[in-house]
PDB file of N, CA, C and O in Angstrom:
ATOM      1  N   MET A   1      21.076  -5.060 183.363  1.00  0.00           N
ATOM      2  CA  MET A   1      22.480  -5.078 182.438  1.00  0.00           C
ATOM      3  C   MET A   1      22.792  -3.442 182.742  1.00  0.00           C
ATOM      4  O   MET A   1      23.898  -3.090 183.152  1.00  0.00           O
ATOM      5  N   SER A   2      21.736  -2.518 182.504  1.00  0.00           N
ATOM      6  CA  SER A   2      22.371  -1.370 182.355  1.00  0.00           C
ATOM      7  C   SER A   2      23.106  -0.853 183.696  1.00  0.00           C
ATOM      8  O   SER A   2      24.124  -0.161 183.699  1.00  0.00           O
ATOM      9  N   GLN A   3      22.556  -1.216 184.596  1.00  0.00           N
ATOM     10  CA  GLN A   3      23.033  -1.098 186.197  1.00  0.00           C
ATOM     11  C   GLN A   3      24.571  -1.628 186.110  1.00  0.00           C
ATOM     12  O   GLN A   3      25.542  -0.928 186.397  1.00  0.00           O
ATOM     13  N   ILE A   4      24.605  -2.361 185.870  1.00  0.00           N
ATOM     14  CA  ILE A   4      26.216  -3.041 185.985  1.00  0.00           C
ATOM     15  C   ILE A   4      27.113  -2.259 185.152  1.00  0.00           C
ATOM     16  O   ILE A   4      28.257  -1.928 185.460  1.00  0.00           O
ATOM     17  N   LEU A   5      26.533  -2.003 184.124  1.00  0.00           N
ATOM     18  CA  LEU A   5      27.294  -1.002 182.786  1.00  0.00           C
ATOM     19  C   LEU A   5      27.475   0.478 183.781  1.00  0.00           C
ATOM     20  O   LEU A   5      28.512   1.136 183.866  1.00  0.00           O
ATOM     21  N   SER A   6      26.483   0.700 184.311  1.00  0.00           N
ATOM     22  CA  SER A   6      26.665   2.138 185.095  1.00  0.00           C
ATOM     23  C   SER A   6      27.789   2.096 185.964  1.00  0.00           C
ATOM     24  O   SER A   6      28.779   2.821 185.875  1.00  0.00           O
ATOM     25  N   ASN A   7      27.530   0.975 187.035  1.00  0.00           N
ATOM     26  CA  ASN A   7      28.469   0.912 188.006  1.00  0.00           C
ATOM     27  C   ASN A   7      30.255   0.271 187.267  1.00  0.00           C
ATOM     28  O   ASN A   7      31.304   0.182 187.906  1.00  0.00           O
ATOM     29  N   TYR A   8      30.094   0.028 186.211  1.00  0.00           N
ATOM     30  CA  TYR A   8      31.533  -0.550 185.735  1.00  0.00           C
ATOM     31  C   TYR A   8      32.091   1.125 185.456  1.00  0.00           C
ATOM     32  O   TYR A   8      33.280   1.338 185.697  1.00  0.00           O
ATOM     33  N   ARG A   9      31.292   2.202 184.990  1.00  0.00           N
ATOM     34  CA  ARG A   9      31.563   3.193 184.301  1.00  0.00           C
ATOM     35  C   ARG A   9      31.849   4.251 185.700  1.00  0.00           C
ATOM     36  O   ARG A   9      32.683   5.154 185.621  1.00  0.00           O
ATOM     37  N   SER A  10      31.199   4.051 186.726  1.00  0.00           N
ATOM     38  CA  SER A  10      31.470   5.026 187.485  1.00  0.00           C
ATOM     39  C   SER A  10      33.069   4.568 188.572  1.00  0.00           C
ATOM     40  O   SER A  10      33.937   5.261 189.103  1.00  0.00           O
ATOM     41  N   ALA A  11      32.809   3.031 188.498  1.00  0.00           N
ATOM     42  CA  ALA A  11      33.844   2.619 189.010  1.00  0.00           C
ATOM     43  C   ALA A  11      35.422   3.018 188.436  1.00  0.00           C
ATOM     44  O   ALA A  11      36.349   3.280 189.202  1.00  0.00           O
ATOM     45  N   HIS A  12      35.533   3.010 187.012  1.00  0.00           N
ATOM     46  CA  HIS A  12      36.568   3.150 185.882  1.00  0.00           C
ATOM     47  C   HIS A  12      37.103   4.628 186.448  1.00  0.00           C
ATOM     48  O   HIS A  12      38.231   4.966 186.808  1.00  0.00           O
ATOM     49  N   ALA A  13      35.372   5.663 186.363  1.00  0.00           N
ATOM     50  CA  ALA A  13      35.621   6.853 186.749  1.00  0.00           C
ATOM     51  C   ALA A  13      36.505   7.173 188.039  1.00  0.00           C
ATOM     52  O   ALA A  13      37.648   7.606 187.889  1.00  0.00           O
ATOM     53  N   PHE A  14      36.009   6.972 189.207  1.00  0.00           N
ATOM     54  CA  PHE A  14      36.612   6.978 190.374  1.00  0.00           C
ATOM     55  C   PHE A  14      38.102   6.596 190.243  1.00  0.00           C
ATOM     56  O   PHE A  14      38.995   7.394 190.526  1.00  0.00           O
ATOM     57  N   VAL A  15      38.415   4.894 189.644  1.00  0.00           N
ATOM     58  CA  VAL A  15      39.839   4.907 189.581  1.00  0.00           C
ATOM     59  C   VAL A  15      40.999   6.030 188.912  1.00  0.00           C
ATOM     60  O   VAL A  15      42.168   6.278 189.205  1.00  0.00           O
ATOM     61  N   ARG A  16      40.208   6.479 188.038  1.00  0.00           N
ATOM     62  CA  ARG A  16      40.889   7.328 187.022  1.00  0.00           C
ATOM     63  C   ARG A  16      40.991   8.743 187.679  1.00  0.00           C
ATOM     64  O   ARG A  16      41.867   9.456 187.190  1.00  0.00           O
ATOM     65  N   ILE A  17      40.388   9.182 188.513  1.00  0.00           N
ATOM     66  CA  ILE A  17      40.433  10.317 189.238  1.00  0.00           C
ATOM     67  C   ILE A  17      41.436  10.439 190.293  1.00  0.00           C
ATOM     68  O   ILE A  17      42.109  11.406 190.651  1.00  0.00           O
ATOM     69  N   ARG A  18      41.371   9.058 190.768  1.00  0.00           N
ATOM     70  CA  ARG A  18      42.165   8.726 192.221  1.00  0.00           C
ATOM     71  C   ARG A  18      43.485   8.874 191.667  1.00  0.00           C
ATOM     72  O   ARG A  18      44.226   9.808 191.973  1.00  0.00           O
ATOM     73  N   GLY A  19      43.751   8.068 190.951  1.00  0.00           N
ATOM     74  CA  GLY A  19      45.238   7.728 190.075  1.00  0.00           C
ATOM     75  C   GLY A  19      45.642   9.241 189.944  1.00  0.00           C
ATOM     76  O   GLY A  19      46.821   9.429 190.244  1.00  0.00           O
ATOM     77  N   CYS A  20      44.893  10.451 189.538  1.00  0.00           N
ATOM     78  CA  CYS A  20      45.439  11.348 188.874  1.00  0.00           C
ATOM     79  C   CYS A  20      45.799  12.375 190.121  1.00  0.00           C
ATOM     80  O   CYS A  20      46.847  13.001 190.278  1.00  0.00           O
ATOM     81  N   LEU A  21      44.714  12.364 190.895  1.00  0.00           N
ATOM     82  CA  LEU A  21      44.856  12.608 192.335  1.00  0.00           C
ATOM     83  C   LEU A  21      46.116  12.484 193.092  1.00  0.00           C
ATOM     84  O   LEU A  21      46.762  13.415 193.573  1.00  0.00           O
ATOM     85  N   SER A  22      46.375  11.291 193.136  1.00  0.00           N
ATOM     86  CA  SER A  22      47.875  10.676 193.342  1.00  0.00           C
ATOM     87  C   SER A  22      48.891  10.987 192.873  1.00  0.00           C
ATOM     88  O   SER A  22      49.815  11.110 193.677  1.00  0.00           O
ATOM     89  N   THR A  23      49.151  11.219 191.590  1.00  0.00           N
ATOM     90  CA  THR A  23      50.131  11.518 191.176  1.00  0.00           C
ATOM     91  C   THR A  23      50.408  13.338 191.328  1.00  0.00           C
ATOM     92  O   THR A  23      51.468  13.961 191.268  1.00  0.00           O
ATOM     93  N   LEU A  24      49.318  13.717 191.493  1.00  0.00           N
ATOM     94  CA  LEU A  24      49.400  15.578 191.574  1.00  0.00           C
ATOM     95  C   LEU A  24      49.984  15.563 193.102  1.00  0.00           C
ATOM     96  O   LEU A  24      50.816  16.428 193.378  1.00  0.00           O
ATOM     97  N   ARG A  25      49.655  14.774 193.950  1.00  0.00           N
ATOM     98  CA  ARG A  25      50.142  14.891 195.797  1.00  0.00           C
ATOM     99  C   ARG A  25      51.350  14.200 195.583  1.00  0.00           C
ATOM    100  O   ARG A  25      52.096  14.419 196.538  1.00  0.00           O
ATOM    101  N   LYS A  26      51.929  13.377 194.650  1.00  0.00           N
ATOM    102  CA  LYS A  26      53.480  12.777 194.623  1.00  0.00           C
ATOM    103  C   LYS A  26      54.337  14.055 194.129  1.00  0.00           C
ATOM    104  O   LYS A  26      55.361  14.385 194.727  1.00  0.00           O
ATOM    105  N   GLN A  27      53.702  14.974 192.638  1.00  0.00           N
ATOM    106  CA  GLN A  27      54.392  15.938 192.461  1.00  0.00           C
ATOM    107  C   GLN A  27      54.482  17.343 193.573  1.00  0.00           C
ATOM    108  O   GLN A  27      55.212  18.313 193.369  1.00  0.00           O
ATOM    109  N   GLY A  28      53.669  17.197 194.628  1.00  0.00           N
ATOM    110  CA  GLY A  28      53.833  18.415 195.527  1.00  0.00           C
ATOM    111  C   GLY A  28      52.716  19.709 194.614  1.00  0.00           C
ATOM    112  O   GLY A  28      52.995  20.884 194.379  1.00  0.00           O
ATOM    113  N   VAL A  29      51.293  18.858 194.224  1.00  0.00           N
ATOM    114  CA  VAL A  29      50.819  19.944 193.990  1.00  0.00           C
ATOM    115  C   VAL A  29      49.740  19.711 194.951  1.00  0.00           C
ATOM    116  O   VAL A  29      49.440  18.615 195.425  1.00  0.00           O
ATOM    117  N   PRO A  30      48.936  21.332 195.306  1.00  0.00           N
ATOM    118  CA  PRO A  30      48.056  21.389 195.850  1.00  0.00           C
ATOM    119  C   PRO A  30      46.689  20.888 195.236  1.00  0.00           C
ATOM    120  O   PRO A  30      46.274  21.289 194.149  1.00  0.00           O
ATOM    121  N   LEU A  31      45.974  19.898 196.098  1.00  0.00           N
ATOM    122  CA  LEU A  31      44.717  19.352 195.171  1.00  0.00           C
ATOM    123  C   LEU A  31      43.629  19.865 194.956  1.00  0.00           C
ATOM    124  O   LEU A  31      42.878  19.553 194.032  1.00  0.00           O
ATOM    125  N   LEU A  32      43.414  20.774 195.854  1.00  0.00           N
ATOM    126  CA  LEU A  32      42.170  22.010 195.916  1.00  0.00           C
ATOM    127  C   LEU A  32      42.360  22.789 194.156  1.00  0.00           C
ATOM    128  O   LEU A  32      41.619  22.664 193.181  1.00  0.00           O
ATOM    129  N   SER A  33      43.420  23.437 194.283  1.00  0.00           N
ATOM    130  CA  SER A  33      43.903  24.044 193.095  1.00  0.00           C
ATOM    131  C   SER A  33      44.148  23.582 191.894  1.00  0.00           C
ATOM    132  O   SER A  33      44.412  24.389 191.002  1.00  0.00           O
ATOM    133  N   ALA A  34      44.125  22.734 191.731  1.00  0.00           N
ATOM    134  CA  ALA A  34      44.523  21.531 190.760  1.00  0.00           C
ATOM    135  C   ALA A  34      43.010  21.366 190.150  1.00  0.00           C
ATOM    136  O   ALA A  34      42.670  21.487 188.973  1.00  0.00           O
ATOM    137  N   LEU A  35      42.142  21.034 191.372  1.00  0.00           N
ATOM    138  CA  LEU A  35      40.800  20.530 190.939  1.00  0.00           C
ATOM    139  C   LEU A  35      40.173  21.876 190.262  1.00  0.00           C
ATOM    140  O   LEU A  35      39.603  21.732 189.181  1.00  0.00           O
ATOM    141  N   GLN A  36      40.258  23.362 190.926  1.00  0.00           N
ATOM    142  CA  GLN A  36      39.535  24.221 190.448  1.00  0.00           C
ATOM    143  C   GLN A  36      40.403  24.762 189.324  1.00  0.00           C
ATOM    144  O   GLN A  36      39.876  25.565 188.553  1.00  0.00           O
ATOM    145  N   ALA A  37      41.263  24.528 189.201  1.00  0.00           N
ATOM    146  CA  ALA A  37      41.780  24.713 187.577  1.00  0.00           C
ATOM    147  C   ALA A  37      41.572  23.738 186.538  1.00  0.00           C
ATOM    148  O   ALA A  37      41.901  23.959 185.372  1.00  0.00           O
ATOM    149  N   THR A  38      41.018  22.630 186.937  1.00  0.00           N
ATOM    150  CA  THR A  38      40.990  21.795 185.923  1.00  0.00           C
ATOM    151  C   THR A  38      39.294  22.063 185.560  1.00  0.00           C
ATOM    152  O   THR A  38      38.920  21.802 184.416  1.00  0.00           O
ATOM    153  N   LEU A  39      38.290  22.594 186.581  1.00  0.00           N
ATOM    154  CA  LEU A  39      36.956  22.610 186.257  1.00  0.00           C
ATOM    155  C   LEU A  39      36.567  24.199 185.933  1.00  0.00           C
ATOM    156  O   LEU A  39      35.381  24.524 185.890  1.00  0.00           O
ATOM    157  N   HIS A  40      37.309  24.878 185.774  1.00  0.00           N
ATOM    158  CA  HIS A  40      37.332  26.273 185.525  1.00  0.00           C
ATOM    159  C   HIS A  40      38.211  26.808 184.730  1.00  0.00           C
ATOM    160  O   HIS A  40      37.974  27.996 184.514  1.00  0.00           O
ATOM    161  N   GLY A  41      39.335  26.304 184.096  1.00  0.00           N
ATOM    162  CA  GLY A  41      39.922  26.861 183.270  1.00  0.00           C
ATOM    163  C   GLY A  41      40.653  25.534 182.814  1.00  0.00           C
ATOM    164  O   GLY A  41      40.333  24.386 183.122  1.00  0.00           O
ATOM    165  N   PRO A  42      42.079  26.087 181.728  1.00  0.00           N
ATOM    166  CA  PRO A  42      42.846  24.881 181.217  1.00  0.00           C
ATOM    167  C   PRO A  42      43.240  23.627 182.759  1.00  0.00           C
ATOM    168  O   PRO A  42      43.464  23.923 183.933  1.00  0.00           O
ATOM    169  N   PRO A  43      43.201  22.620 182.272  1.00  0.00           N
ATOM    170  CA  PRO A  43      43.542  21.658 183.075  1.00  0.00           C
ATOM    171  C   PRO A  43      45.112  21.406 183.189  1.00  0.00           C
ATOM    172  O   PRO A  43      45.859  21.542 182.220  1.00  0.00           O
ATOM    173  N   LEU A  44      45.576  21.000 184.552  1.00  0.00           N
ATOM    174  CA  LEU A  44      46.952  20.790 184.841  1.00  0.00           C
ATOM    175  C   LEU A  44      47.472  19.893 183.840  1.00  0.00           C
ATOM    176  O   LEU A  44      46.605  19.102 183.469  1.00  0.00           O
ATOM    177  N   LEU A  45      48.436  19.763 183.353  1.00  0.00           N
ATOM    178  CA  LEU A  45      48.953  18.691 182.741  1.00  0.00           C
ATOM    179  C   LEU A  45      50.045  17.913 183.351  1.00  0.00           C
ATOM    180  O   LEU A  45      51.108  18.533 183.298  1.00  0.00           O
ATOM    181  N   LEU A  46      50.147  16.585 183.998  1.00  0.00           N
ATOM    182  CA  LEU A  46      50.560  15.531 184.514  1.00  0.00           C
ATOM    183  C   LEU A  46      51.731  15.152 183.839  1.00  0.00           C
ATOM    184  O   LEU A  46      51.617  14.748 182.682  1.00  0.00           O
ATOM    185  N   SER A  47      53.055  15.227 184.469  1.00  0.00           N
ATOM    186  CA  SER A  47      54.082  14.845 183.454  1.00  0.00           C
ATOM    187  C   SER A  47      54.300  13.141 184.581  1.00  0.00           C
ATOM    188  O   SER A  47      54.380  12.999 185.801  1.00  0.00           O
ATOM    189  N   PHE A  48      54.323  12.370 183.702  1.00  0.00           N
ATOM    190  CA  PHE A  48      54.519  10.876 184.223  1.00  0.00           C
ATOM    191  C   PHE A  48      55.976  10.449 184.208  1.00  0.00           C
ATOM    192  O   PHE A  48      56.292   9.320 184.582  1.00  0.00           O
TER     193      PHE A  48
END
Protein backbone atom coordinates (compact mmCIF):
# COMPACT_ATOMS: atom_id res chain seq x y z
CA MET A 1 0.00 0.00 0.00
CA SER A 2 2.79 2.46 0.84
CA GLN A 3 4.35 1.94 -2.60
CA ILE A 4 1.06 2.85 -4.29
CA LEU A 5 0.81 6.01 -2.20
CA SER A 6 4.43 6.87 -2.99
CA ASN A 7 3.84 6.37 -6.72
CA TYR A 8 0.73 8.55 -6.55
CA ARG A 9 2.62 11.34 -4.79
CA SER A 10 5.48 11.13 -7.28
CA ALA A 11 3.08 11.25 -10.21
CA HIS A 12 1.21 14.18 -8.69
CA ALA A 13 4.45 16.12 -8.13
CA PHE A 14 5.60 15.38 -11.69
CA VAL A 15 2.35 16.67 -13.18
CA ARG A 16 2.47 19.87 -11.10
CA ILE A 17 6.07 20.59 -12.08
CA ARG A 18 5.36 19.85 -15.74
CA GLY A 19 2.36 22.18 -15.66
CA CYS A 20 4.39 25.00 -14.12
CA LEU A 21 7.16 24.56 -16.69
CA SER A 22 4.60 24.59 -19.49
CA THR A 23 3.14 27.85 -18.18
CA LEU A 24 6.60 29.42 -17.92
CA ARG A 25 7.40 28.35 -21.47
CA LYS A 26 4.15 29.89 -22.75
CA GLN A 27 5.00 33.14 -20.97
CA GLY A 28 8.45 33.19 -22.56
CA VAL A 29 10.37 32.77 -19.31
CA PRO A 30 13.75 30.96 -19.63
CA LEU A 31 13.19 27.62 -17.88
CA LEU A 32 16.68 27.14 -16.46
CA SER A 33 16.68 30.64 -14.96
CA ALA A 34 13.24 30.04 -13.47
CA LEU A 35 14.31 26.74 -11.89
CA GLN A 36 17.48 28.31 -10.48
CA ALA A 37 15.51 31.22 -9.02
CA THR A 38 13.07 28.81 -7.43
CA LEU A 39 15.82 26.72 -5.84
CA HIS A 40 18.11 29.56 -4.75
CA GLY A 41 15.92 32.55 -4.17
CA PRO A 42 12.39 33.79 -4.24
CA PRO A 43 10.27 31.75 -6.64
CA LEU A 44 8.81 33.34 -9.74
CA LEU A 45 5.15 34.18 -9.55
CA LEU A 46 3.16 32.80 -12.44
CA SER A 47 0.33 34.80 -13.90
CA PHE A 48 -2.49 32.51 -15.00
